[in-house]
N, C-alpha and C positions, 0 to 999 in steps of 0.2 A: 504494500500500500504506500502511496506517495505521502509526503508530509502535508499536513493540512494548514500550513501557515498562510496560504492564500485564500482559504475558505472561511466563511463565517457560519456560525450555527444558529438555528432558530428552532423553537419548539413547534410541533405540529400535534394537534389533538385529533384522534380518530374516534368516532362513535360508530360501533358495529352493532346494529340491531339484530335481534334473533329472527324477527319477521320483517318482511320488506315494507317500506313506506310507499307513498305514491310513486308510481312509475316503476315499481319493482326494485328500487334502490335500497340497499341495506347498509352501505358505508357512507359516512359523511365526515368531512375534514374541516377543522376550525383552527384559528390562530390563538385562541384562548378558551379557558373553561367557560367564562362568562358569555362568549359568543354562541355557545351551544343553546343557551336559553333565549337568544334572539330568534332562533328558528323553531325550537321545541319548548314546550312547557314541562314543568317538573313531573307531571303525570305521564308524559310520553317517555321520559328518561328513566323514571323510577326512583329519583331522589332529587333533593334540592341542591342548588349551587354550593351552599355551605358544606354539605356532605362531601362533595368532590374536593373542596379545598382541604377539609379535614383528612381526606384519604391520602394526601401527599402522593398523588399519582406520578409515577416515573416509568422509564422503559421496562423495568423489572417488576413493577407493581401496578398493574391495571386495576380499575374499579369495575366490578361486575354488579349489575342490578338484575332484577327479574326480567327486564326488558332489553338490556343492551350491555355492552362492555365498552368502557371508556379507557383509552390508552394514550400515552404520550410518547412521541417519537422525536428524534433529532433530524432536522433537514439541513443539509449543507449546501451552500451556494457560494459562488465566487464573490469575494469582497469587492465593493465598488471602487476602492482605491487601487485595484490591480488591473484596471482596464487599459 
């Protein structure tokens, strides 16, 4: 693997529903935990935002509810200063 000195890292939140939503989609991606609740309400996720904050979700510790799994991933991209 190459050195990552020219890359910046950002968090990506994935919500994987057990049953498909409108249009047959089961996976949704967000830039923050709070952004999930702009699209879905707590009854669709299976918990409130405060429960996700308390769960300390990271790559090794996703949060599973009765309706979905919320996981955090790292996304790498080229830094703007290296163009």
